[in-house]
C-alpha positions as CSV (number, residue, x, y, z in Angstrom):
1,X,0.2,-0.1,-0.1
2,X,1.2,3.3,-0.8
3,X,2.2,6.1,1.8
4,X,-0.8,8.2,0.2
5,X,-3.1,5.1,0.4
6,X,-2.3,4.6,4.0
7,X,-2.6,8.5,4.8
8,X,-6.2,8.1,3.0
9,X,-7.0,4.8,5.5
10,X,-5.8,6.6,8.5
11,X,-7.9,9.7,7.9
12,X,-11.4,7.5,7.0
13,X,-10.5,5.7,10.0
14,X,-10.1,8.8,12.3
15,X,-13.4,10.4,10.8
16,X,-15.4,7.0,11.7
17,X,-13.5,7.2,15.1
18,X,-14.6,10.9,15.7
19,X,-18.2,10.2,14.7
20,X,-18.4,7.3,17.1
21,X,-17.1,9.2,20.1
22,X,-19.8,12.1,19.3
23,X,-22.3,9.7,18.9
24,X,-21.0,7.8,22.2
25,X,-21.0,11.1,23.9
26,X,-24.8,11.7,23.0
27,X,-25.9,8.5,23.9
28,X,-24.3,8.5,27.3
29,X,-25.7,12.0,27.9
30,X,-29.1,11.1,27.2
31,X,-28.6,7.8,29.1
32,X,-27.4,10.1,32.1
33,X,-30.2,11.9,32.0
34,X,-32.9,9.5,32.0
35,X,-31.2,7.5,34.7
36,X,-31.4,10.7,36.6
37,X,-35.0,11.2,35.9
38,X,-35.8,7.5,36.9
39,X,-34.3,8.0,40.1
40,X,-36.5,11.1,40.9
41,X,-39.6,9.5,39.5
42,X,-39.0,6.9,41.8
43,X,-38.2,9.0,44.9
44,X,-41.7,10.7,44.2
45,X,-43.3,7.1,43.9
46,X,-42.3,5.6,47.0
47,X,-43.8,8.9,48.9
48,X,-47.0,8.5,47.2
49,X,-47.1,4.6,48.1
50,X,-46.2,5.4,51.4
51,X,-49.2,7.6,51.9
52,X,-52.4,6.8,54.3
53,X,-54.4,7.9,50.8
54,X,-52.4,5.5,48.7
55,X,-53.6,2.4,51.1
56,X,-57.1,3.6,51.7
57,X,-57.9,3.6,48.1
58,X,-56.4,0.3,47.2
59,X,-59.8,-1.5,46.6
60,X,-60.9,1.3,43.8
61,X,-57.6,1.1,41.9
62,X,-58.1,-3.0,42.0
63,X,-61.1,-2.5,40.4
64,X,-60.1,0.2,38.0
65,X,-57.5,-2.2,36.6
66,X,-59.8,-4.9,36.6
67,X,-61.7,-3.0,33.9
68,X,-58.7,-1.4,32.3
69,X,-57.4,-5.1,31.8
70,X,-60.7,-6.3,30.5
71,X,-61.5,-3.4,27.8
72,X,-57.6,-4.2,26.8
73,X,-58.6,-8.0,26.3
74,X,-61.8,-7.0,24.6
75,X,-59.9,-4.6,22.2
76,X,-57.4,-7.2,21.7
77,X,-59.8,-9.2,19.9
78,X,-61.7,-6.6,18.1
79,X,-65.3,-7.0,18.6
80,X,-67.7,-10.0,19.7
81,X,-66.6,-11.9,16.9
82,X,-62.9,-11.7,17.8
83,X,-63.7,-12.7,21.6
84,X,-65.8,-15.4,20.2
85,X,-62.8,-16.6,17.4
86,X,-60.5,-16.6,20.8
87,X,-63.0,-18.8,22.6
88,X,-62.8,-21.2,19.9
89,X,-59.1,-21.3,19.7
90,X,-59.1,-22.5,23.3
91,X,-61.6,-25.0,22.7
92,X,-59.5,-26.1,19.5
93,X,-56.6,-26.1,21.9
94,X,-58.2,-28.3,24.2
95,X,-59.1,-30.6,21.6
96,X,-55.6,-30.9,20.3
97,X,-54.3,-31.5,23.7
98,X,-56.4,-34.4,23.6
99,X,-55.9,-35.3,20.0
100,X,-51.8,-35.5,20.3
101,X,-51.9,-37.4,23.7
102,X,-52.8,-41.1,24.2
103,X,-55.3,-40.9,21.7
104,X,-52.7,-40.6,19.4
105,X,-51.4,-44.0,20.2
106,X,-52.0,-47.0,17.7
107,X,-54.7,-49.1,17.9
108,X,-54.0,-52.8,18.5
109,X,-54.3,-53.4,14.8
110,X,-52.1,-50.2,13.7
111,X,-49.6,-51.7,16.4
112,X,-49.5,-55.0,14.8
113,X,-49.1,-53.5,11.4
114,X,-46.2,-51.2,12.1
115,X,-44.5,-54.3,14.2
116,X,-44.7,-56.1,10.9
117,X,-43.5,-53.2,8.9
118,X,-40.2,-54.3,7.3
119,X,-37.6,-51.5,6.5
120,X,-34.7,-51.5,3.6
121,X,-32.1,-51.1,6.5
122,X,-31.8,-53.3,9.9
123,X,-30.9,-50.4,12.7
124,X,-30.7,-50.4,16.1
125,X,-31.6,-47.6,18.3
126,X,-29.1,-47.7,21.7
127,X,-31.5,-45.7,23.7
128,X,-29.4,-43.6,26.4
129,X,-31.2,-43.1,30.2
130,X,-28.9,-41.4,33.0
131,X,-30.5,-42.5,36.0
132,X,-30.1,-40.6,39.5
133,X,-32.3,-41.2,42.4
134,X,-35.1,-41.7,39.9
135,X,-39.0,-42.3,41.7
136,X,-40.0,-45.7,41.2
137,X,-43.5,-44.8,39.3
138,X,-41.3,-42.3,36.9
139,X,-38.6,-44.8,35.9
140,X,-41.4,-47.7,35.3
141,X,-43.1,-45.6,33.2
142,X,-40.2,-44.3,31.0
143,X,-38.9,-48.1,30.8
144,X,-42.2,-49.3,29.6
145,X,-42.8,-46.4,27.0
146,X,-39.4,-48.0,25.3
147,X,-40.8,-51.8,25.8
148,X,-44.1,-50.6,24.3
149,X,-42.2,-49.8,21.1
150,X,-44.0,-50.9,18.0
151,X,-40.2,-51.0,16.3
152,X,-38.4,-53.5,18.0
153,X,-34.9,-53.0,17.1
154,X,-33.6,-50.9,19.9
155,X,-31.5,-51.5,23.3
156,X,-32.1,-49.6,26.4
157,X,-29.0,-48.7,28.5
158,X,-29.1,-47.5,31.7
159,X,-26.5,-46.3,33.7
160,X,-26.8,-45.6,37.5
161,X,-25.5,-42.9,39.5
162,X,-28.2,-43.0,42.4
163,X,-26.9,-42.6,46.2
164,X,-27.1,-45.4,48.6
165,X,-30.7,-44.2,49.6
166,X,-31.9,-45.2,46.1
167,X,-31.0,-48.7,45.8
168,X,-34.4,-49.6,44.5
169,X,-33.5,-47.8,41.3
170,X,-31.2,-50.8,40.7
171,X,-33.7,-53.6,41.8
172,X,-36.0,-52.3,39.6
173,X,-33.8,-52.2,36.6
174,X,-32.7,-55.4,37.0
175,X,-36.7,-56.8,37.3
176,X,-37.1,-55.4,33.7
177,X,-33.6,-56.6,32.6
178,X,-35.0,-60.3,33.4
179,X,-38.1,-60.1,31.7
180,X,-36.4,-58.3,28.1
181,X,-32.6,-58.8,27.4
182,X,-32.7,-55.9,25.4
183,X,-32.4,-53.9,28.6
184,X,-28.8,-53.1,29.6
185,X,-28.0,-51.7,33.3
186,X,-24.7,-50.6,35.3
187,X,-24.3,-49.2,38.7
188,X,-22.0,-46.7,38.6
189,X,-19.5,-46.2,41.5
190,X,-20.3,-42.5,41.9
191,X,-22.5,-40.3,40.4
192,X,-20.7,-38.3,37.7
193,X,-23.6,-35.9,36.5
194,X,-25.7,-35.8,33.6
195,X,-22.8,-35.9,31.0
196,X,-20.8,-38.4,33.1
197,X,-23.4,-40.6,33.5
198,X,-24.9,-40.4,30.0
199,X,-21.3,-41.0,28.3
200,X,-21.0,-44.3,30.7
201,X,-24.6,-45.3,29.0
202,X,-22.8,-44.7,25.5
203,X,-20.2,-47.0,26.7
204,X,-22.6,-49.9,26.8
205,X,-24.0,-48.7,23.4
206,X,-23.9,-51.6,20.3
207,X,-26.5,-49.8,18.3
208,X,-26.2,-48.3,14.8
209,X,-28.2,-45.0,15.9
210,X,-28.1,-43.0,19.4
211,X,-31.2,-41.8,20.9
212,X,-31.3,-39.7,24.3
213,X,-33.8,-40.3,26.6
214,X,-34.5,-38.6,30.1
215,X,-35.2,-40.7,33.1
216,X,-38.4,-39.4,34.1
217,X,-40.1,-38.6,30.9
218,X,-42.3,-40.9,28.3
219,X,-42.1,-42.0,24.7
220,X,-44.7,-42.3,22.2
221,X,-44.9,-46.2,21.2
222,X,-44.6,-45.1,17.7
223,X,-41.5,-42.9,17.8
224,X,-38.9,-45.1,16.6
225,X,-41.1,-46.6,13.9
226,X,-41.5,-42.8,12.6
227,X,-37.9,-42.6,12.8
228,X,-36.7,-45.5,10.8
229,X,-39.0,-44.4,8.1
230,X,-37.2,-41.0,7.8
231,X,-33.8,-42.9,7.9
232,X,-35.0,-45.3,5.2
233,X,-36.5,-42.8,3.2
234,X,-34.8,-39.6,3.3
235,X,-31.5,-40.8,4.5
236,X,-31.8,-39.2,7.5
237,X,-28.7,-39.0,10.3
238,X,-30.1,-36.6,12.6
239,X,-33.6,-36.7,13.9
240,X,-36.1,-34.8,16.3
241,X,-39.6,-34.6,16.8
242,X,-42.1,-32.4,18.7
243,X,-42.9,-32.7,22.1
244,X,-45.1,-31.8,25.1
245,X,-44.7,-30.8,28.6
246,X,-47.0,-32.5,31.3
247,X,-47.7,-32.4,34.8
248,X,-45.6,-34.5,36.9
249,X,-47.7,-37.1,38.8
250,X,-50.3,-36.8,36.1
251,X,-50.4,-38.9,32.7
252,X,-49.3,-37.8,29.6
253,X,-52.6,-36.3,28.6
254,X,-52.3,-33.4,31.1
255,X,-50.1,-31.5,28.9
256,X,-48.9,-28.1,29.9
257,X,-47.2,-27.0,26.9
258,X,-47.3,-28.6,23.4
259,X,-44.2,-27.5,21.5
260,X,-44.6,-27.9,17.5
261,X,-41.4,-27.2,16.2
262,X,-40.0,-25.8,12.7
263,X,-37.8,-28.0,10.7
264,X,-34.1,-27.6,10.8
265,X,-33.1,-24.0,11.2
266,X,-29.9,-22.7,12.1
267,X,-30.5,-19.4,13.5
268,X,-33.4,-20.5,15.9
269,X,-31.0,-23.3,17.2
270,X,-28.6,-20.8,18.3
271,X,-30.7,-18.5,19.9
272,X,-33.1,-21.5,21.6
273,X,-32.7,-25.2,21.9
274,X,-35.9,-26.0,20.3
275,X,-34.6,-29.3,18.9
276,X,-34.2,-30.6,22.8
277,X,-36.2,-33.9,22.4
278,X,-36.4,-36.4,21.1
279,X,-33.0,-37.0,19.5
280,X,-31.3,-39.7,17.8
281,X,-28.7,-39.7,15.1
282,X,-26.4,-41.9,13.3
283,X,-23.5,-43.1,15.9
284,X,-20.9,-41.8,13.0
285,X,-21.6,-38.3,13.4
286,X,-19.6,-39.1,17.1
287,X,-16.2,-40.0,15.6
288,X,-13.8,-38.5,17.2
289,X,-16.3,-36.4,19.5
290,X,-17.4,-36.6,22.5
291,X,-21.2,-37.1,23.3
292,X,-21.8,-35.0,26.3
293,X,-18.9,-32.5,27.7
294,X,-19.2,-32.0,31.2
295,X,-18.2,-28.2,31.1
296,X,-21.8,-27.6,29.6
297,X,-23.9,-29.6,32.1
298,X,-27.5,-28.3,32.4
299,X,-27.1,-27.4,28.6
300,X,-25.2,-30.7,27.6
301,X,-28.0,-31.4,25.1
302,X,-27.5,-28.1,23.4
303,X,-24.0,-28.2,23.3
304,X,-24.3,-31.8,21.4
305,X,-27.0,-30.8,19.3
306,X,-25.3,-27.8,17.8
307,X,-22.1,-29.8,17.2
308,X,-23.7,-32.7,15.4
309,X,-26.3,-30.7,13.8
310,X,-23.5,-29.1,12.1
311,X,-21.8,-32.2,11.1
312,X,-25.1,-33.9,9.6
313,X,-25.8,-34.1,5.9
314,X,-29.6,-34.5,6.6
315,X,-31.3,-33.4,9.7
316,X,-35.0,-34.3,9.7
317,X,-37.8,-33.2,11.6
318,X,-40.9,-35.5,12.1
319,X,-43.8,-33.3,12.6
320,X,-45.6,-35.6,15.2
321,X,-45.8,-35.2,19.0
322,X,-43.9,-38.2,19.7
323,X,-42.0,-37.3,22.9
324,X,-43.6,-36.2,26.7
325,X,-41.2,-34.4,29.0
326,X,-42.3,-34.7,32.7
327,X,-42.4,-31.4,34.5
328,X,-41.9,-31.5,38.3
329,X,-40.3,-29.9,41.3
330,X,-36.5,-29.5,40.6
331,X,-36.5,-30.2,36.6
332,X,-35.5,-28.0,33.8
333,X,-39.2,-28.2,32.2
334,X,-40.7,-27.2,35.3
335,X,-38.5,-24.4,36.2
336,X,-35.0,-23.2,34.6
337,X,-33.8,-21.5,37.6
338,X,-34.0,-25.3,39.6
339,X,-30.7,-25.3,37.5
340,X,-29.8,-21.6,37.3
341,X,-26.1,-22.8,35.9
342,X,-27.6,-24.3,33.1
343,X,-28.1,-20.7,31.7
344,X,-24.4,-20.0,31.8
345,X,-23.5,-23.5,30.3
346,X,-26.3,-22.7,27.2
347,X,-23.9,-19.1,26.6
348,X,-21.3,-21.5,26.8
349,X,-22.4,-24.2,24.2
350,X,-23.8,-21.3,22.1
351,X,-20.4,-19.5,22.1
352,X,-18.3,-22.6,21.6
353,X,-20.4,-23.4,18.4
354,X,-20.5,-20.1,16.9
355,X,-16.2,-20.0,17.5
356,X,-16.5,-23.1,15.6
357,X,-18.5,-21.8,12.5
358,X,-16.1,-19.3,12.3
359,X,-17.3,-16.4,14.4
360,X,-14.5,-14.6,16.3
361,X,-16.4,-11.4,18.0
362,X,-20.3,-12.0,19.0
363,X,-22.1,-11.1,22.1
364,X,-25.0,-13.2,23.7
365,X,-27.3,-12.0,26.0
366,X,-30.5,-13.6,27.4
367,X,-33.9,-12.3,26.4
368,X,-36.9,-11.5,28.1
369,X,-38.8,-14.5,26.9
370,X,-36.5,-16.8,28.8
371,X,-33.0,-16.9,30.0
372,X,-31.9,-19.4,27.9
373,X,-33.4,-17.9,24.7
374,X,-30.5,-15.7,23.5
375,X,-30.3,-12.5,21.6
376,X,-26.7,-12.7,19.7
377,X,-25.0,-9.8,18.3
378,X,-22.4,-10.7,15.5
379,X,-19.7,-8.2,14.9
380,X,-19.9,-5.9,11.5
381,X,-17.1,-6.9,9.2
382,X,-16.0,-3.6,8.2
383,X,-18.0,-0.6,7.1
384,X,-19.6,-1.5,4.1
385,X,-21.9,1.1,2.5
386,X,-25.4,0.1,2.3
387,X,-27.7,1.5,-0.6
388,X,-31.4,2.3,0.9
389,X,-33.9,2.2,-1.7
390,X,-37.0,3.8,-1.5
391,X,-39.8,4.1,-4.4
392,X,-42.1,6.9,-4.0
393,X,-45.4,8.6,-5.7
394,X,-46.3,12.0,-3.7
395,X,-46.8,11.0,-0.4
396,X,-44.9,14.0,0.8
397,X,-45.5,13.5,4.4
398,X,-44.9,9.8,4.2
399,X,-41.5,10.5,2.8
400,X,-40.6,13.2,5.0
401,X,-41.2,11.0,7.7
402,X,-39.4,8.2,6.9
403,X,-36.4,10.0,5.5
404,X,-36.1,12.2,8.6
405,X,-36.2,8.9,10.9
406,X,-33.4,7.4,8.9
407,X,-31.1,10.6,9.3
408,X,-32.2,11.4,12.8
409,X,-32.3,7.9,14.3
410,X,-29.6,5.8,12.7
411,X,-26.3,5.0,14.2
412,X,-25.1,3.4,11.4
413,X,-24.0,6.3,9.1
414,X,-22.5,4.8,5.9
415,X,-25.7,4.7,3.9
416,X,-26.8,6.3,0.7
417,X,-30.8,6.9,0.1
418,X,-31.9,6.2,-3.3
419,X,-35.7,7.7,-3.9
420,X,-37.4,6.2,-6.9
421,X,-39.6,8.6,-8.4
422,X,-43.0,7.2,-10.0
423,X,-45.2,9.4,-11.5
424,X,-45.4,12.1,-8.7
425,X,-48.0,14.9,-9.7
426,X,-47.7,17.7,-6.8
427,X,-45.3,20.6,-7.2
428,X,-44.3,20.0,-3.5
429,X,-42.8,16.5,-3.8
430,X,-40.7,17.8,-6.5
431,X,-39.7,20.4,-4.3
432,X,-39.1,18.2,-1.4
433,X,-36.7,16.3,-4.0
434,X,-34.8,19.5,-4.6
435,X,-34.2,19.8,-0.9
436,X,-33.0,16.3,0.0
437,X,-30.6,16.5,-3.2
438,X,-28.5,19.0,-1.1
439,X,-27.5,15.8,1.0
440,X,-24.5,14.2,-0.8
441,X,-25.7,10.8,0.6
442,X,-29.6,11.0,-0.9
443,X,-30.1,10.7,-4.6
444,X,-33.6,10.7,-6.3
445,X,-33.7,8.6,-9.8
446,X,-36.9,8.5,-12.2
447,X,-38.7,5.5,-13.2
448,X,-41.1,5.9,-16.0
449,X,-44.1,3.9,-16.6
450,X,-47.3,2.5,-14.8
451,X,-46.8,1.4,-11.1
452,X,-44.9,-2.0,-10.8
453,X,-43.0,-2.4,-7.4
454,X,-40.4,-4.7,-8.9
455,X,-39.4,-2.7,-11.6
456,X,-39.0,0.3,-9.7
457,X,-36.6,-1.4,-7.1
458,X,-34.6,-3.2,-9.8
459,X,-34.4,0.4,-11.3
460,X,-33.0,1.5,-8.1
461,X,-30.9,-1.3,-7.5
462,X,-29.0,-0.7,-10.9
463,X,-28.2,3.1,-9.5
464,X,-27.3,1.7,-6.1
465,X,-23.2,2.0,-5.3
466,X,-23.7,-0.1,-2.0
467,X,-22.5,-3.6,-1.3
468,X,-25.6,-4.1,0.3
469,X,-29.5,-3.1,-0.9
470,X,-32.3,-2.1,1.8
471,X,-35.3,-2.2,0.2
472,X,-38.0,0.1,2.3
473,X,-41.1,1.5,1.7
474,X,-41.9,5.1,2.0
475,X,-44.5,4.6,4.9
476,X,-42.1,3.3,7.2
477,X,-40.8,5.0,10.4
478,X,-37.5,4.0,12.3
479,X,-37.4,2.9,15.7
480,X,-34.4,0.8,16.7
481,X,-31.1,3.1,16.6
482,X,-29.3,0.1,15.4
483,X,-31.9,-1.1,13.0
484,X,-29.2,-0.8,10.0
485,X,-26.8,-2.6,12.0
486,X,-29.1,-5.5,13.3
487,X,-30.1,-6.2,9.5
488,X,-26.4,-6.0,8.4
489,X,-25.2,-8.2,10.6
490,X,-27.1,-11.3,9.1
491,X,-26.8,-10.1,5.5
492,X,-23.1,-10.2,5.9
493,X,-23.0,-14.1,6.5
494,X,-22.1,-16.3,3.4
495,X,-25.2,-18.4,4.4
496,X,-27.9,-15.5,4.8
497,X,-30.1,-14.3,1.7
498,X,-32.9,-11.9,2.8
499,X,-32.8,-10.5,6.3
500,X,-36.3,-8.5,7.7
501,X,-37.4,-6.4,10.3
502,X,-40.0,-6.3,12.9
503,X,-42.7,-4.1,11.4
504,X,-45.6,-2.8,13.6
505,X,-48.9,-0.6,13.0
506,X,-49.1,2.8,14.6
507,X,-51.1,1.3,17.2
508,X,-47.8,-1.2,18.2
509,X,-49.8,-4.1,17.0
510,X,-47.4,-6.2,14.5
511,X,-47.5,-5.7,10.9
512,X,-44.5,-7.9,9.8
513,X,-42.9,-10.8,12.0
514,X,-41.8,-13.2,9.0
515,X,-44.0,-14.4,6.1
516,X,-45.2,-18.1,6.3
517,X,-45.5,-19.8,2.6
518,X,-49.2,-21.0,2.0
519,X,-50.8,-18.7,5.1
520,X,-54.3,-17.3,4.2
521,X,-57.3,-17.3,2.4
522,X,-55.5,-17.3,-0.9
523,X,-52.8,-20.1,0.5
524,X,-49.9,-18.2,-0.9
525,X,-47.9,-16.4,1.8
526,X,-49.0,-14.2,4.9
527,X,-47.3,-12.7,8.1
528,X,-47.2,-14.7,11.1
529,X,-48.1,-13.1,14.6
530,X,-50.0,-10.6,12.4
531,X,-52.1,-8.0,14.7
532,X,-50.5,-9.6,17.9
533,X,-49.4,-6.8,20.5
534,X,-46.1,-5.6,20.4
535,X,-45.1,-6.9,24.2
536,X,-46.2,-10.3,23.2
537,X,-43.6,-13.0,23.3
538,X,-44.6,-14.7,20.5
539,X,-45.6,-18.4,20.2
540,X,-42.8,-20.2,22.5
541,X,-40.8,-16.9,22.4
542,X,-40.5,-16.4,18.9
543,X,-41.1,-12.8,18.7
544,X,-38.0,-12.5,20.9
545,X,-34.9,-14.0,18.4
546,X,-33.8,-13.7,15.4
547,X,-34.8,-16.9,13.3
548,X,-34.8,-18.6,10.1
549,X,-38.1,-18.1,7.9
550,X,-39.1,-18.9,4.3
551,X,-39.5,-15.0,3.8
552,X,-39.6,-11.8,5.0
553,X,-41.5,-8.5,3.8
554,X,-39.8,-6.6,1.0
555,X,-41.3,-3.0,3.2
556,X,-37.6,-3.5,4.9
557,X,-35.7,-6.0,3.4
558,X,-31.8,-6.4,3.4
559,X,-29.4,-8.4,0.6
560,X,-26.3,-8.6,-0.7
561,X,-26.5,-6.5,-4.0
562,X,-24.6,-9.2,-5.9
563,X,-27.2,-11.6,-4.4
564,X,-29.9,-9.7,-5.4
565,X,-28.7,-9.7,-8.9
566,X,-27.7,-12.8,-9.1
567,X,-31.2,-14.1,-8.5
568,X,-32.4,-12.1,-11.4
569,X,-33.8,-8.9,-9.0
570,X,-37.4,-8.6,-8.3
571,X,-39.4,-10.8,-10.8
572,X,-41.5,-7.9,-13.0
573,X,-44.3,-10.3,-13.6
574,X,-45.4,-9.9,-10.1
575,X,-45.9,-6.1,-10.5
576,X,-47.4,-5.4,-6.9
577,X,-47.5,-8.7,-4.6
578,X,-45.5,-11.5,-3.5
579,X,-42.7,-10.5,-5.1
580,X,-40.6,-10.1,-2.0
581,X,-41.9,-13.6,-1.1
582,X,-40.5,-14.7,-4.4
583,X,-37.4,-13.5,-4.0
584,X,-37.0,-14.8,-0.9
585,X,-38.2,-18.4,-2.1
586,X,-35.8,-18.2,-4.8
587,X,-32.9,-17.1,-2.1
588,X,-33.8,-20.5,-0.2
589,X,-33.8,-22.6,-3.1
590,X,-30.6,-21.7,-4.0
591,X,-29.3,-22.8,-0.7
592,X,-29.5,-19.7,1.2
593,X,-31.2,-19.0,5.0
594,X,-33.5,-16.0,5.0
595,X,-33.9,-14.4,8.7
596,X,-36.3,-12.3,10.6
597,X,-34.7,-10.6,13.5
598,X,-37.2,-8.7,16.0
599,X,-34.2,-6.5,17.1
600,X,-34.4,-3.8,14.3
601,X,-38.0,-2.4,14.7
602,X,-39.8,0.1,12.4
603,X,-43.2,1.5,12.0
604,X,-45.2,0.4,9.1
605,X,-48.4,2.6,7.9
606,X,-49.0,0.0,5.5
607,X,-50.8,0.8,2.3
608,X,-51.2,4.1,2.8
609,X,-49.3,5.1,-0.2
610,X,-51.3,2.8,-2.7
611,X,-54.4,1.8,-0.6
612,X,-55.5,-1.6,-0.1
613,X,-55.7,-4.9,-2.5
614,X,-59.4,-5.7,-1.1
615,X,-61.6,-4.1,-3.9
616,X,-62.6,-3.8,-7.4
617,X,-59.2,-4.0,-10.4
618,X,-56.8,-4.1,-7.2
619,X,-58.3,-7.3,-6.0
620,X,-58.5,-8.5,-9.2
621,X,-55.1,-7.9,-9.9
622,X,-54.2,-9.6,-6.5
623,X,-56.2,-12.4,-7.3
624,X,-53.8,-13.0,-10.7
625,X,-50.6,-12.4,-9.4
626,X,-51.8,-15.1,-6.4
627,X,-52.7,-17.6,-9.1
628,X,-49.5,-16.9,-11.1
629,X,-47.4,-17.5,-7.5
630,X,-49.0,-20.5,-6.4
631,X,-48.6,-22.0,-10.3
632,X,-44.9,-20.9,-9.9
633,X,-44.2,-22.5,-6.6
634,X,-47.0,-25.3,-6.4
635,X,-44.5,-28.2,-5.4
636,X,-43.4,-26.1,-2.7
637,X,-46.6,-25.2,-1.2
638,X,-47.7,-28.7,-1.5
639,X,-44.7,-29.8,0.7
640,X,-45.7,-26.7,3.1
641,X,-43.2,-24.1,4.7
642,X,-40.7,-25.9,6.6
643,X,-40.5,-23.3,9.2
644,X,-44.1,-23.5,9.9
645,X,-45.1,-26.7,11.5
646,X,-47.9,-28.6,9.6
647,X,-49.9,-29.2,12.8
648,X,-50.8,-25.5,12.7
649,X,-53.5,-23.8,11.1
650,X,-52.9,-22.2,7.7
651,X,-56.0,-20.0,8.3
652,X,-54.8,-18.0,11.1
653,X,-51.4,-16.3,11.7
654,X,-51.5,-16.6,15.6
655,X,-50.0,-20.4,15.2
656,X,-53.4,-21.9,16.4
657,X,-53.5,-25.5,15.9
658,X,-55.8,-27.2,13.4
659,X,-57.7,-30.5,14.1
């Protein structure tokens, strides 16, 4: 590098450093002011709460709060029809709990058919169960759920670390061994913890596939049969299923939570051990690798799943509820705080996995959903230019609000704004164009022709100088200061296609939190968690962590410019609708994952600019584009969105179960 180039690089570095210092001083000052105000308010509140009048008014306050909560609940469901829909959903959930419990067990005829099925491969599953002071009732239910399996190719490996006061554990195990020679038992000299005891089970195992089973849980009688189907049919080398927790001393039909999972999603798994039970995998994946590592006790399964799925060639999710996780005092299923060390172990497991995948600098923090559901912040590589492309026709107020929010709130400042003008007629908008172009980072380009969202954005990309493009609607407003960084940290990854943000309506209900393929009355695509309150955690905490989705909305979508062009840009046959979903599906088909992050937040005053598509010519045009989309992606729509469990209804966006 020449001296002149070095001096220029140093100047740019110093300029960037000074900008960051200035931002830091500003934000620190704001934080100090807010903290001081907070302290003052806390003092005033303490004075009020200590007064006689405050204590005297408690009954009245309780009544007011009840009225307010009731009003809020009613407004959430809109009207009487909304309330009835909610009650109906609860009824569906109750039916689903019955449907996925013991009622789902095969009847004698079906069980006979499964037992007599001949598979192409003769697989033995080694089911590993570490024992420690297991209550007799729980132990018998666990063992008998294995002996009831309709697929007979298994062995049960029991390693017992129980103390002397629980000698009955060994007696019960030997009782079952005498009845079935597929059951193997070893009494350990000392308790070695979860990892050590499970590794002792592995030493006993002779099967081609390893399966992990907790000592107090219950298996569905068809789980191994279902796993054999995907091993022989798809070549699966890592398999998992859906699961439920049930109340400790009751039956599996007394379910507390039903967890219906997506297919393999690497970003979900880093943020949340959604795979959990019932994991089974080809023993070859363990070559030169331990099963459990004691340093991650408490989250040893998360560590193991992260390592093995990164090696697996075919991870398959069986979308059936086949594992019942007992919740009782002291179990992680009951309360993560019962094993608080699991939180730090989980962070350590995720960190180890990230480092193994080549990430050197990152930050892992717990989210409000749960202590072991994480927010991961990746380091931004370099200082790449981001080209923000905003289509616009008239609507001066909307465009002003959008651009002003970008300029005032964005902490990432290496961006350009490209407004793509499309047939505006008002003089005021052209005056505004002149004004904003005094900023060297803003330009206006003109698209001529009738409205075509795809063509307009494709033109904007042609003029973009940035390494990354950010498609943005003019009816949006920035909320998160670091919204660009939150999108960019994912868009920079080699495996990521499109990245989308969490968008709200003006009333702070959710407009976008990822797109589900096939959702909605047109069976094309729809937004998940639509119209849910902004403080809602989402289904199984899914509104609280970055995750893989089939698609994100083009109202706020970031992608590498090179990838956008490689994919051919937005399909101009989709003039208004579904072009963004189509782009994301093409990225997914090309081997990329798409990411929704809830940590980039904006308002989206949807359809302010061009109106809704529910009447007249617009409705007809939407129907035509929907039909074209269904024809183009027919096979994928039949298969279903891999990130949306087929047990969920496609008529609702709130993860309601279908029955």
